[in-house]
C-alpha positions in Angstrom: -16.9 9.2 -24.1 -19.2 11.7 -25.7 -18.1 15.3 -24.5 -21.9 15.9 -23.6 -21.3 13.0 -21.2 -18.0 14.2 -19.8 -19.4 17.8 -18.4 -16.7 18.7 -16.2 -13.9 17.9 -18.8 -12.0 15.4 -16.7 -9.0 13.7 -18.4 -10.4 9.9 -19.1 -7.1 8.9 -18.1 -4.9 9.6 -15.4 -1.2 9.5 -15.5 1.0 9.4 -12.6 4.5 10.8 -13.0 5.9 9.4 -9.8 9.0 8.6 -8.6 8.8 4.9 -8.5 6.8 4.8 -12.0 9.5 6.7 -14.2 12.0 4.2 -12.6 10.0 1.4 -13.4 9.2 2.6 -16.9 13.5 2.5 -17.6 13.7 -1.0 -16.8 12.7 -3.8 -19.8 9.3 -5.2 -19.4 10.4 -8.4 -17.2 12.9 -6.8 -15.1 10.1 -4.1 -14.4 7.5 -6.7 -13.6 9.5 -8.7 -11.3 10.4 -5.3 -9.9 6.8 -4.3 -9.1 6.0 -7.7 -7.9 8.7 -7.5 -5.5 7.9 -4.2 -4.4 3.8 -5.1 -3.9 5.2 -8.2 -1.8 7.4 -6.5 0.6 4.5 -3.5 0.9 2.6 -6.2 1.8 4.6 -8.0 4.4 5.0 -4.5 5.9 1.2 -3.9 5.9 1.2 -7.3 7.7 3.6 -7.0 10.4 2.0 -3.6 11.6 -1.1 -5.2 11.4 0.2 -8.3 13.7 1.6 -5.7 16.1 -1.4 -3.6 16.7 -3.5 -7.3 17.1 -0.2 -8.3 19.7 -1.0 -4.9 21.4 -5.0 -4.7 21.6 -5.0 -8.6 22.8 -2.6 -7.3 26.0 -4.4 -6.9 29.1 -4.9 -3.0 30.0 -3.1 -3.3 33.6 -0.5 -5.7 34.5 -1.5 -9.0 36.3 0.7 -8.1 39.4 -1.9 -5.2 40.1 -4.8 -7.3 39.1 -4.4 -9.6 42.3 -4.0 -6.6 45.1 
């Protein structure tokens, strides 16, 4: 990218220096990939559990059934 195409002088690559990325960088490449995949799987499962619970709660009636009869 030419300097004239980047008027705000934003960097071309943004580097994050988070705790997790520093820890993964210390591992050998195969172990880092396995750890990243495992963390990704766990995060996806956590999102799935939360979504499942929210959809379950939305499907519940707003009033208990016993009060509907009276």
